[in-house]
All heavy atoms as TSV, in Angstrom:
chain	resi	resn	atom	element	x	y	z
A	1	MET	N	N	95.616	115.976	97.658
A	1	MET	CA	C	96.099	114.620	97.451
A	1	MET	C	C	95.091	113.850	96.600
A	1	MET	O	O	93.889	113.986	96.769
A	1	MET	CB	C	96.313	113.933	98.798
A	1	MET	CG	C	96.749	112.492	98.649
A	1	MET	SD	S	97.290	111.725	100.159
A	1	MET	CE	C	98.951	112.297	100.183
A	2	ASN	N	N	95.599	113.032	95.727
A	2	ASN	CA	C	94.770	112.225	94.845
A	2	ASN	C	C	94.147	111.072	95.645
A	2	ASN	O	O	94.877	110.276	96.236
A	2	ASN	CB	C	95.629	111.686	93.705
A	2	ASN	CG	C	94.838	110.920	92.677
A	2	ASN	OD1	O	93.688	110.559	92.897
A	2	ASN	ND2	N	95.450	110.660	91.549
A	3	PRO	N	N	92.824	110.953	95.672
A	3	PRO	CA	C	92.191	109.874	96.449
A	3	PRO	C	C	92.552	108.478	95.950
A	3	PRO	O	O	92.493	107.518	96.705
A	3	PRO	CB	C	90.691	110.140	96.317
A	3	PRO	CG	C	90.537	111.141	95.232
A	3	PRO	CD	C	91.849	111.828	95.040
A	4	LEU	N	N	92.952	108.341	94.705
A	4	LEU	CA	C	93.355	107.031	94.193
A	4	LEU	C	C	94.645	106.539	94.856
A	4	LEU	O	O	94.895	105.341	94.899
A	4	LEU	CB	C	93.532	107.070	92.673
A	4	LEU	CG	C	92.238	107.212	91.877
A	4	LEU	CD1	C	92.545	107.328	90.391
A	4	LEU	CD2	C	91.316	106.050	92.133
A	5	ASN	N	N	95.447	107.460	95.376
A	5	ASN	CA	C	96.665	107.066	96.078
A	5	ASN	C	C	96.352	106.492	97.460
A	5	ASN	O	O	97.229	105.941	98.107
A	5	ASN	CB	C	97.620	108.253	96.220
A	5	ASN	CG	C	98.195	108.667	94.889
A	5	ASN	OD1	O	98.296	107.871	93.966
A	5	ASN	ND2	N	98.567	109.923	94.776
A	6	GLU	N	N	95.124	106.648	97.920
A	6	GLU	CA	C	94.731	106.165	99.237
A	6	GLU	C	C	94.159	104.753	99.189
A	6	GLU	O	O	93.853	104.180	100.225
A	6	GLU	CB	C	93.706	107.123	99.867
A	6	GLU	CG	C	94.250	108.522	100.074
A	6	GLU	CD	C	95.469	108.558	100.989
A	6	GLU	OE1	O	95.388	107.980	102.086
A	6	GLU	OE2	O	96.494	109.134	100.591
A	7	VAL	N	N	93.974	104.191	97.987
A	7	VAL	CA	C	93.424	102.839	97.820
A	7	VAL	C	C	94.415	102.019	97.011
A	7	VAL	O	O	94.985	102.504	96.039
A	7	VAL	CB	C	92.058	102.884	97.094
A	7	VAL	CG1	C	91.507	101.490	96.869
A	7	VAL	CG2	C	91.073	103.728	97.877
A	8	MET	N	N	94.633	100.776	97.436
A	8	MET	CA	C	95.578	99.898	96.734
A	8	MET	C	C	95.092	98.465	96.801
A	8	MET	O	O	94.234	98.132	97.619
A	8	MET	CB	C	96.971	100.023	97.341
A	8	MET	CG	C	97.057	99.605	98.786
A	8	MET	SD	S	98.476	100.287	99.639
A	8	MET	CE	C	97.744	101.739	100.337
A	9	THR	N	N	95.640	97.631	95.939
A	9	THR	CA	C	95.310	96.210	96.000
A	9	THR	C	C	96.029	95.593	97.190
A	9	THR	O	O	96.997	96.160	97.715
A	9	THR	CB	C	95.735	95.477	94.712
A	9	THR	OG1	O	97.165	95.484	94.644
A	9	THR	CG2	C	95.119	96.109	93.469
A	10	ALA	N	N	95.572	94.415	97.586
A	10	ALA	CA	C	96.227	93.703	98.684
A	10	ALA	C	C	97.687	93.417	98.329
A	10	ALA	O	O	98.563	93.517	99.190
A	10	ALA	CB	C	95.476	92.415	99.000
A	11	ALA	N	N	97.965	93.099	97.072
A	11	ALA	CA	C	99.341	92.818	96.647
A	11	ALA	C	C	100.223	94.067	96.760
A	11	ALA	O	O	101.368	93.987	97.216
A	11	ALA	CB	C	99.360	92.280	95.222
A	12	GLU	N	N	99.699	95.221	96.343
A	12	GLU	CA	C	100.455	96.471	96.469
A	12	GLU	C	C	100.718	96.806	97.931
A	12	GLU	O	O	101.828	97.200	98.302
A	12	GLU	CB	C	99.693	97.635	95.828
A	12	GLU	CG	C	99.619	97.590	94.329
A	12	GLU	CD	C	98.703	98.661	93.770
A	12	GLU	OE1	O	97.620	98.913	94.338
A	12	GLU	OE2	O	99.081	99.249	92.747
A	13	ALA	N	N	99.688	96.648	98.756
A	13	ALA	CA	C	99.827	96.931	100.186
A	13	ALA	C	C	100.855	96.001	100.814
A	13	ALA	O	O	101.685	96.432	101.619
A	13	ALA	CB	C	98.480	96.793	100.880
A	14	ALA	N	N	100.814	94.736	100.449
A	14	ALA	CA	C	101.760	93.760	100.996
A	14	ALA	C	C	103.195	94.159	100.657
A	14	ALA	O	O	104.085	94.087	101.513
A	14	ALA	CB	C	101.449	92.370	100.445
A	15	GLU	N	N	103.418	94.593	99.441
A	15	GLU	CA	C	104.761	95.006	99.024
A	15	GLU	C	C	105.229	96.230	99.811
A	15	GLU	O	O	106.349	96.276	100.304
A	15	GLU	CB	C	104.766	95.307	97.523
A	15	GLU	CG	C	106.139	95.618	96.978
A	15	GLU	CD	C	106.113	95.843	95.472
A	15	GLU	OE1	O	105.373	95.144	94.778
A	15	GLU	OE2	O	106.851	96.740	95.019
A	16	LYS	N	N	104.346	97.221	99.959
A	16	LYS	CA	C	104.711	98.450	100.665
A	16	LYS	C	C	104.990	98.201	102.143
A	16	LYS	O	O	105.862	98.839	102.724
A	16	LYS	CB	C	103.602	99.501	100.520
A	16	LYS	CG	C	103.527	100.106	99.140
A	16	LYS	CD	C	102.458	101.161	99.078
A	16	LYS	CE	C	102.383	101.751	97.679
A	16	LYS	NZ	N	101.435	102.853	97.593
A	17	TRP	N	N	104.231	97.330	102.768
A	17	TRP	CA	C	104.363	97.080	104.209
A	17	TRP	C	C	105.272	95.878	104.516
A	17	TRP	O	O	105.459	95.538	105.674
A	17	TRP	CB	C	102.993	96.885	104.840
A	17	TRP	CG	C	102.411	98.158	105.368
A	17	TRP	CD1	C	102.460	98.609	106.664
A	17	TRP	CD2	C	101.675	99.153	104.651
A	17	TRP	NE1	N	101.827	99.816	106.768
A	17	TRP	CE2	C	101.334	100.176	105.556
A	17	TRP	CE3	C	101.298	99.288	103.318
A	17	TRP	CZ2	C	100.619	101.308	105.181
A	17	TRP	CZ3	C	100.591	100.419	102.945
A	17	TRP	CH2	C	100.252	101.404	103.863
A	18	GLY	N	N	105.802	95.236	103.490
A	18	GLY	CA	C	106.698	94.119	103.711
A	18	GLY	C	C	105.998	92.880	104.266
A	18	GLY	O	O	106.561	92.156	105.083
A	19	LYS	N	N	104.794	92.634	103.824
A	19	LYS	CA	C	104.003	91.471	104.251
A	19	LYS	C	C	103.765	90.561	103.054
A	19	LYS	O	O	103.918	90.962	101.914
A	19	LYS	CB	C	102.638	91.910	104.805
A	19	LYS	CG	C	102.682	92.922	105.921
A	19	LYS	CD	C	103.135	92.290	107.191
A	19	LYS	CE	C	103.125	93.303	108.328
A	19	LYS	NZ	N	103.812	92.840	109.494
A	20	ALA	N	N	103.346	89.348	103.323
A	20	ALA	CA	C	102.949	88.437	102.246
A	20	ALA	C	C	101.537	88.816	101.784
A	20	ALA	O	O	100.698	89.189	102.612
A	20	ALA	CB	C	102.964	87.000	102.747
A	21	PRO	N	N	101.260	88.734	100.487
A	21	PRO	CA	C	99.920	89.073	99.996
A	21	PRO	C	C	98.814	88.278	100.692
A	21	PRO	O	O	97.749	88.829	100.988
A	21	PRO	CB	C	99.988	88.755	98.506
A	21	PRO	CG	C	101.422	88.932	98.163
A	21	PRO	CD	C	102.180	88.459	99.379
A	22	ILE	N	N	99.049	87.009	101.000
A	22	ILE	CA	C	98.020	86.203	101.657
A	22	ILE	C	C	97.703	86.749	103.048
A	22	ILE	O	O	96.571	86.651	103.516
A	22	ILE	CB	C	98.421	84.703	101.703
A	22	ILE	CG1	C	97.254	83.841	102.154
A	22	ILE	CG2	C	99.623	84.488	102.596
A	22	ILE	CD1	C	96.122	83.761	101.180
A	23	THR	N	N	98.681	87.355	103.703
A	23	THR	CA	C	98.457	87.951	105.024
A	23	THR	C	C	97.435	89.074	104.928
A	23	THR	O	O	96.518	89.165	105.757
A	23	THR	CB	C	99.785	88.481	105.596
A	23	THR	OG1	O	100.707	87.401	105.687
A	23	THR	CG2	C	99.594	89.122	106.953
A	24	ILE	N	N	97.571	89.917	103.922
A	24	ILE	CA	C	96.641	91.037	103.738
A	24	ILE	C	C	95.269	90.506	103.336
A	24	ILE	O	O	94.242	90.965	103.848
A	24	ILE	CB	C	97.170	92.031	102.685
A	24	ILE	CG1	C	98.599	92.480	103.000
A	24	ILE	CG2	C	96.226	93.224	102.547
A	24	ILE	CD1	C	98.799	93.093	104.358
A	25	GLN	N	N	95.228	89.529	102.445
A	25	GLN	CA	C	93.949	88.953	102.019
A	25	GLN	C	C	93.216	88.327	103.195
A	25	GLN	O	O	92.003	88.488	103.330
A	25	GLN	CB	C	94.178	87.929	100.919
A	25	GLN	CG	C	94.681	88.540	99.632
A	25	GLN	CD	C	95.216	87.506	98.656
A	25	GLN	OE1	O	95.167	86.313	98.897
A	25	GLN	NE2	N	95.758	87.985	97.549
A	26	GLN	N	N	93.928	87.623	104.050
A	26	GLN	CA	C	93.292	87.007	105.212
A	26	GLN	C	C	92.824	88.056	106.217
A	26	GLN	O	O	91.806	87.876	106.872
A	26	GLN	CB	C	94.237	86.018	105.887
A	26	GLN	CG	C	94.423	84.763	105.072
A	26	GLN	CD	C	95.443	83.814	105.674
A	26	GLN	OE1	O	96.297	84.212	106.457
A	26	GLN	NE2	N	95.355	82.554	105.287
A	27	ALA	N	N	93.541	89.169	106.320
A	27	ALA	CA	C	93.102	90.254	107.191
A	27	ALA	C	C	91.821	90.896	106.640
A	27	ALA	O	O	90.993	91.388	107.413
A	27	ALA	CB	C	94.201	91.299	107.330
A	28	CYS	N	N	91.652	90.857	105.324
A	28	CYS	CA	C	90.444	91.401	104.693
A	28	CYS	C	C	89.245	90.483	104.907
A	28	CYS	O	O	88.149	90.937	105.247
A	28	CYS	CB	C	90.653	91.589	103.197
A	28	CYS	SG	S	91.826	92.861	102.737
A	29	SER	N	N	89.450	89.194	104.701
A	29	SER	CA	C	88.324	88.252	104.691
A	29	SER	C	C	88.110	87.532	106.009
A	29	SER	O	O	87.030	86.998	106.250
A	29	SER	CB	C	88.551	87.201	103.597
A	29	SER	OG	O	89.703	86.438	103.897
A	30	GLY	N	N	89.117	87.514	106.851
A	30	GLY	CA	C	89.061	86.690	108.042
A	30	GLY	C	C	89.483	85.278	107.653
A	30	GLY	O	O	89.531	84.930	106.480
A	31	TYR	N	N	89.843	84.461	108.618
A	31	TYR	CA	C	90.257	83.091	108.330
A	31	TYR	C	C	90.079	82.246	109.574
A	31	TYR	O	O	90.045	82.766	110.684
A	31	TYR	CB	C	91.703	83.041	107.840
A	31	TYR	CG	C	92.703	83.615	108.809
A	31	TYR	CD1	C	93.427	82.784	109.656
A	31	TYR	CD2	C	92.933	84.980	108.889
A	31	TYR	CE1	C	94.336	83.308	110.562
A	31	TYR	CE2	C	93.837	85.503	109.781
A	31	TYR	CZ	C	94.533	84.668	110.612
A	31	TYR	OH	O	95.437	85.181	111.502
A	32	LYS	N	N	89.949	80.966	109.337
A	32	LYS	CA	C	89.672	80.008	110.406
A	32	LYS	C	C	88.563	80.563	111.287
A	32	LYS	O	O	87.464	80.775	110.815
A	32	LYS	CB	C	90.945	79.662	111.167
A	32	LYS	CG	C	91.964	78.958	110.294
A	32	LYS	CD	C	93.163	78.530	111.073
A	32	LYS	CE	C	94.174	77.908	110.109
A	32	LYS	NZ	N	95.403	77.544	110.732
A	33	LYS	N	N	88.851	80.843	112.538
A	33	LYS	CA	C	87.804	81.386	113.419
A	33	LYS	C	C	88.047	82.843	113.779
A	33	LYS	O	O	87.463	83.363	114.720
A	33	LYS	CB	C	87.710	80.524	114.675
A	33	LYS	CG	C	87.210	79.130	114.365
A	33	LYS	CD	C	87.010	78.334	115.614
A	33	LYS	CE	C	86.499	76.952	115.220
A	33	LYS	NZ	N	86.295	76.091	116.369
A	34	SER	N	N	88.911	83.514	113.026
A	34	SER	CA	C	89.204	84.922	113.284
A	34	SER	C	C	88.369	85.812	112.369
A	34	SER	O	O	88.274	85.550	111.175
A	34	SER	CB	C	90.683	85.216	113.036
A	34	SER	OG	O	91.485	84.518	113.948
A	35	PRO	N	N	87.797	86.871	112.908
A	35	PRO	CA	C	87.043	87.802	112.064
A	35	PRO	C	C	88.002	88.662	111.240
A	35	PRO	O	O	89.201	88.745	111.552
A	35	PRO	CB	C	86.284	88.659	113.080
A	35	PRO	CG	C	87.156	88.635	114.293
A	35	PRO	CD	C	87.796	87.278	114.308
A	36	PRO	N	N	87.504	89.343	110.209
A	36	PRO	CA	C	88.353	90.253	109.430
A	36	PRO	C	C	88.944	91.335	110.330
A	36	PRO	O	O	88.315	91.775	111.296
A	36	PRO	CB	C	87.390	90.869	108.413
A	36	PRO	CG	C	86.252	89.912	108.338
A	36	PRO	CD	C	86.146	89.285	109.698
A	37	ARG	N	N	90.139	91.774	110.020
A	37	ARG	CA	C	90.790	92.828	110.792
A	37	ARG	C	C	90.456	94.217	110.266
A	37	ARG	O	O	90.613	95.206	110.973
A	37	ARG	CB	C	92.303	92.617	110.791
A	37	ARG	CG	C	92.685	91.305	111.488
A	37	ARG	CD	C	94.165	91.107	111.562
A	37	ARG	NE	N	94.738	92.066	112.493
A	37	ARG	CZ	C	96.046	92.257	112.641
A	37	ARG	NH1	N	96.897	91.570	111.920
A	37	ARG	NH2	N	96.505	93.137	113.490
A	38	PHE	N	N	90.025	94.301	109.007
A	38	PHE	CA	C	89.652	95.581	108.411
A	38	PHE	C	C	88.147	95.785	108.528
A	38	PHE	O	O	87.383	94.827	108.482
A	38	PHE	CB	C	90.038	95.623	106.922
A	38	PHE	CG	C	91.522	95.619	106.679
A	38	PHE	CD1	C	92.152	94.484	106.210
A	38	PHE	CD2	C	92.285	96.749	106.895
A	38	PHE	CE1	C	93.509	94.462	105.977
A	38	PHE	CE2	C	93.654	96.749	106.657
A	38	PHE	CZ	C	94.260	95.604	106.202
A	39	THR	N	N	87.734	97.039	108.635
A	39	THR	CA	C	86.311	97.358	108.643
A	39	THR	C	C	85.797	97.410	107.205
A	39	THR	O	O	86.588	97.423	106.255
A	39	THR	CB	C	86.050	98.721	109.317
A	39	THR	OG1	O	86.646	99.748	108.511
A	39	THR	CG2	C	86.619	98.771	110.731
A	40	ALA	N	N	84.493	97.483	107.054
A	40	ALA	CA	C	83.884	97.545	105.720
A	40	ALA	C	C	84.303	98.808	104.966
A	40	ALA	O	O	84.326	98.812	103.739
A	40	ALA	CB	C	82.369	97.483	105.830
A	41	SER	N	N	84.656	99.867	105.671
A	41	SER	CA	C	85.087	101.097	104.992
A	41	SER	C	C	86.586	101.096	104.686
A	41	SER	O	O	87.077	102.009	104.026
A	41	SER	CB	C	84.732	102.321	105.836
A	41	SER	OG	O	85.450	102.297	107.053
A	42	GLU	N	N	87.316	100.076	105.155
A	42	GLU	CA	C	88.758	100.005	104.911
A	42	GLU	C	C	89.148	98.989	103.842
A	42	GLU	O	O	90.242	99.077	103.296
A	42	GLU	CB	C	89.491	99.647	106.207
A	42	GLU	CG	C	89.381	100.712	107.274
A	42	GLU	CD	C	89.938	100.273	108.603
A	42	GLU	OE1	O	90.011	99.052	108.886
A	42	GLU	OE2	O	90.288	101.170	109.395
A	43	ALA	N	N	88.273	98.015	103.579
A	43	ALA	CA	C	88.601	96.985	102.590
A	43	ALA	C	C	87.327	96.477	101.924
A	43	ALA	O	O	86.273	96.421	102.553
A	43	ALA	CB	C	89.332	95.821	103.256
A	44	ARG	N	N	87.456	96.133	100.645
A	44	ARG	CA	C	86.339	95.513	99.933
A	44	ARG	C	C	86.889	94.687	98.792
A	44	ARG	O	O	88.008	94.911	98.322
A	44	ARG	CB	C	85.332	96.533	99.435
A	44	ARG	CG	C	85.750	97.280	98.196
A	44	ARG	CD	C	84.621	98.194	97.725
A	44	ARG	NE	N	84.929	98.807	96.465
A	44	ARG	CZ	C	84.551	98.319	95.285
A	44	ARG	NH1	N	83.841	97.232	95.207
A	44	ARG	NH2	N	84.861	98.937	94.167
A	45	LYS	N	N	86.098	93.743	98.348
A	45	LYS	CA	C	86.502	92.873	97.257
A	45	LYS	C	C	85.919	93.411	95.953
A	45	LYS	O	O	84.737	93.738	95.876
A	45	LYS	CB	C	86.025	91.445	97.508
A	45	LYS	CG	C	86.754	90.438	96.676
A	45	LYS	CD	C	86.587	89.041	97.220
A	45	LYS	CE	C	87.505	88.109	96.462
A	45	LYS	NZ	N	87.358	86.737	96.873
A	46	ALA	N	N	86.762	93.522	94.937
A	46	ALA	CA	C	86.347	93.959	93.608
A	46	ALA	C	C	86.681	92.811	92.660
A	46	ALA	O	O	87.831	92.644	92.270
A	46	ALA	CB	C	87.066	95.235	93.206
A	47	GLY	N	N	85.699	91.995	92.339
A	47	GLY	CA	C	85.957	90.798	91.553
A	47	GLY	C	C	86.737	89.815	92.404
A	47	GLY	O	O	86.297	89.423	93.464
A	48	ARG	N	N	87.945	89.466	91.961
A	48	ARG	CA	C	88.793	88.549	92.726
A	48	ARG	C	C	89.880	89.286	93.504
A	48	ARG	O	O	90.712	88.673	94.152
A	48	ARG	CB	C	89.458	87.546	91.783
A	48	ARG	CG	C	88.468	86.649	91.088
A	48	ARG	CD	C	89.115	85.633	90.199
A	48	ARG	NE	N	90.483	85.981	89.814
A	48	ARG	CZ	C	91.204	85.338	88.934
A	48	ARG	NH1	N	90.707	84.305	88.320
A	48	ARG	NH2	N	92.422	85.722	88.646
A	49	ILE	N	N	89.879	90.614	93.438
A	49	ILE	CA	C	90.937	91.430	94.032
A	49	ILE	C	C	90.421	92.151	95.279
A	49	ILE	O	O	89.357	92.755	95.262
A	49	ILE	CB	C	91.434	92.501	93.024
A	49	ILE	CG1	C	91.859	91.867	91.714
A	49	ILE	CG2	C	92.533	93.370	93.617
A	49	ILE	CD1	C	93.077	90.990	91.795
A	50	TRP	N	N	91.197	92.079	96.359
A	50	TRP	CA	C	90.886	92.848	97.559
A	50	TRP	C	C	91.499	94.234	97.425
A	50	TRP	O	O	92.667	94.372	97.034
A	50	TRP	CB	C	91.445	92.172	98.804
A	50	TRP	CG	C	90.571	91.080	99.297
A	50	TRP	CD1	C	90.733	89.744	99.106
A	50	TRP	CD2	C	89.370	91.232	100.061
A	50	TRP	NE1	N	89.704	89.055	99.699
A	50	TRP	CE2	C	88.861	89.942	100.297
A	50	TRP	CE3	C	88.681	92.320	100.563
A	50	TRP	CZ2	C	87.690	89.728	101.018
A	50	TRP	CZ3	C	87.522	92.110	101.281
A	50	TRP	CH2	C	87.039	90.818	101.500
A	51	LEU	N	N	90.721	95.269	97.742
A	51	LEU	CA	C	91.192	96.645	97.773
A	51	LEU	C	C	91.217	97.104	99.222
A	51	LEU	O	O	90.266	96.854	99.969
A	51	LEU	CB	C	90.267	97.556	96.963
A	51	LEU	CG	C	90.129	97.216	95.481
A	51	LEU	CD1	C	89.035	98.072	94.853
A	51	LEU	CD2	C	91.446	97.417	94.762
A	52	VAL	N	N	92.276	97.776	99.616
A	52	VAL	CA	C	92.405	98.269	100.983
A	52	VAL	C	C	92.808	99.733	100.964
A	52	VAL	O	O	93.432	100.207	100.017
A	52	VAL	CB	C	93.436	97.455	101.801
A	52	VAL	CG1	C	92.987	96.022	101.958
A	52	VAL	CG2	C	94.805	97.502	101.185
A	53	THR	N	N	92.445	100.442	102.011
A	53	THR	CA	C	92.815	101.851	102.118
A	53	THR	C	C	94.124	101.992	102.884
A	53	THR	O	O	94.483	101.139	103.703
A	53	THR	CB	C	91.738	102.661	102.846
A	53	THR	OG1	O	91.631	102.169	104.191
A	53	THR	CG2	C	90.388	102.582	102.137
A	54	ARG	N	N	94.819	103.069	102.618
A	54	ARG	CA	C	96.050	103.381	103.351
A	54	ARG	C	C	95.731	103.530	104.842
A	54	ARG	O	O	96.471	103.025	105.688
A	54	ARG	CB	C	96.677	104.671	102.821
A	54	ARG	CG	C	97.895	105.114	103.616
A	54	ARG	CD	C	98.521	106.360	103.030
A	54	ARG	NE	N	99.118	106.109	101.743
A	54	ARG	CZ	C	100.320	105.570	101.567
A	54	ARG	NH1	N	101.042	105.224	102.591
A	54	ARG	NH2	N	100.797	105.381	100.359
A	55	ALA	N	N	94.620	104.189	105.172
A	55	ALA	CA	C	94.245	104.374	106.577
A	55	ALA	C	C	94.031	103.031	107.270
A	55	ALA	O	O	94.444	102.844	108.415
A	55	ALA	CB	C	92.991	105.240	106.671
A	56	GLY	N	N	93.402	102.095	106.581
A	56	GLY	CA	C	93.191	100.765	107.146
A	56	GLY	C	C	94.495	100.033	107.382
A	56	GLY	O	O	94.701	99.409	108.430
A	57	MET	N	N	95.400	100.108	106.420
A	57	MET	CA	C	96.704	99.461	106.565
A	57	MET	C	C	97.479	100.069	107.728
A	57	MET	O	O	98.099	99.356	108.510
A	57	MET	CB	C	97.506	99.572	105.273
A	57	MET	CG	C	97.042	98.671	104.158
A	57	MET	SD	S	97.197	96.908	104.525
A	57	MET	CE	C	98.967	96.719	104.646
A	58	GLU	N	N	97.432	101.385	107.851
A	58	GLU	CA	C	98.149	102.035	108.946
A	58	GLU	C	C	97.534	101.686	110.299
A	58	GLU	O	O	98.249	101.526	111.279
A	58	GLU	CB	C	98.187	103.543	108.728
A	58	GLU	CG	C	99.118	103.931	107.587
A	58	GLU	CD	C	99.142	105.408	107.291
A	58	GLU	OE1	O	98.317	106.176	107.847
A	58	GLU	OE2	O	99.994	105.821	106.474
A	59	ARG	N	N	96.215	101.540	110.351
A	59	ARG	CA	C	95.568	101.176	111.604
A	59	ARG	C	C	95.958	99.756	112.027
A	59	ARG	O	O	96.279	99.504	113.185
A	59	ARG	CB	C	94.040	101.280	111.486
A	59	ARG	CG	C	93.315	100.951	112.791
A	59	ARG	CD	C	91.814	101.007	112.632
A	59	ARG	NE	N	91.291	99.996	111.736
A	59	ARG	CZ	C	91.127	98.704	112.064
A	59	ARG	NH1	N	91.461	98.257	113.245
A	59	ARG	NH2	N	90.639	97.851	111.174
A	60	VAL	N	N	95.957	98.828	111.085
A	60	VAL	CA	C	96.234	97.422	111.400
A	60	VAL	C	C	97.728	97.137	111.522
A	60	VAL	O	O	98.159	96.439	112.446
A	60	VAL	CB	C	95.577	96.494	110.347
A	60	VAL	CG1	C	95.965	95.045	110.576
A	60	VAL	CG2	C	94.062	96.648	110.371
A	61	TYR	N	N	98.555	97.682	110.614
A	61	TYR	CA	C	99.969	97.316	110.543
A	61	TYR	C	C	100.930	98.453	110.891
A	61	TYR	O	O	102.139	98.251	110.898
A	61	TYR	CB	C	100.319	96.778	109.158
A	61	TYR	CG	C	99.600	95.487	108.849
A	61	TYR	CD1	C	98.529	95.446	107.966
A	61	TYR	CD2	C	99.973	94.308	109.473
A	61	TYR	CE1	C	97.863	94.275	107.712
A	61	TYR	CE2	C	99.312	93.114	109.225
A	61	TYR	CZ	C	98.258	93.109	108.335
A	61	TYR	OH	O	97.593	91.940	108.096
A	62	GLY	N	N	100.422	99.646	111.126
A	62	GLY	CA	C	101.286	100.776	111.443
A	62	GLY	C	C	101.757	101.493	110.194
A	62	GLY	O	O	101.477	101.087	109.074
A	63	LYS	N	N	102.480	102.574	110.405
A	63	LYS	CA	C	103.017	103.371	109.281
A	63	LYS	C	C	104.060	102.576	108.526
A	63	LYS	O	O	104.716	101.702	109.086
A	63	LYS	CB	C	103.645	104.655	109.808
A	63	LYS	CG	C	102.686	105.555	110.548
A	63	LYS	CD	C	102.166	106.595	109.661
A	63	LYS	CE	C	101.300	107.555	110.483
A	63	LYS	NZ	N	100.483	108.368	109.669
A	64	ILE	N	N	104.246	102.914	107.260
A	64	ILE	CA	C	105.289	102.293	106.443
A	64	ILE	C	C	106.638	102.698	107.036
A	64	ILE	O	O	106.866	103.880	107.313
A	64	ILE	CB	C	105.207	102.740	104.977
A	64	ILE	CG1	C	103.898	102.292	104.350
A	64	ILE	CG2	C	106.379	102.199	104.172
A	64	ILE	CD1	C	103.679	102.800	102.938
A	65	THR	N	N	107.521	101.751	107.202
A	65	THR	CA	C	108.818	102.027	107.823
A	65	THR	C	C	109.960	101.962	106.812
A	65	THR	O	O	111.024	101.452	107.099
A	65	THR	CB	C	109.098	101.032	108.963
A	65	THR	OG1	O	109.041	99.714	108.430
A	65	THR	CG2	C	108.108	101.189	110.094
A	66	ILE	N	N	109.723	102.477	105.614
A	66	ILE	CA	C	110.766	102.448	104.573
A	66	ILE	C	C	111.486	103.768	104.522
A	66	ILE	O	O	111.032	104.798	104.781
A	66	ILE	CB	C	110.166	102.120	103.181
A	66	ILE	CG1	C	109.615	100.712	103.234
A	66	ILE	CG2	C	111.194	102.240	102.099
A	66	ILE	CD1	C	108.887	100.292	101.982
């Protein structure tokens, strides 16, 4: 399997999992008084874009149900 298929932008992940992009971004960075939901090995910021792993998305939001 191509390792690039295991990493996606927050916008791509949101589309695949049927979530709003801001939901994924907030899960990456944390918001208000909530800590981030992803670990450092599951998400990172590259410039202004959040990158997340498929494993991280599946852990937090479950398998894709499409």
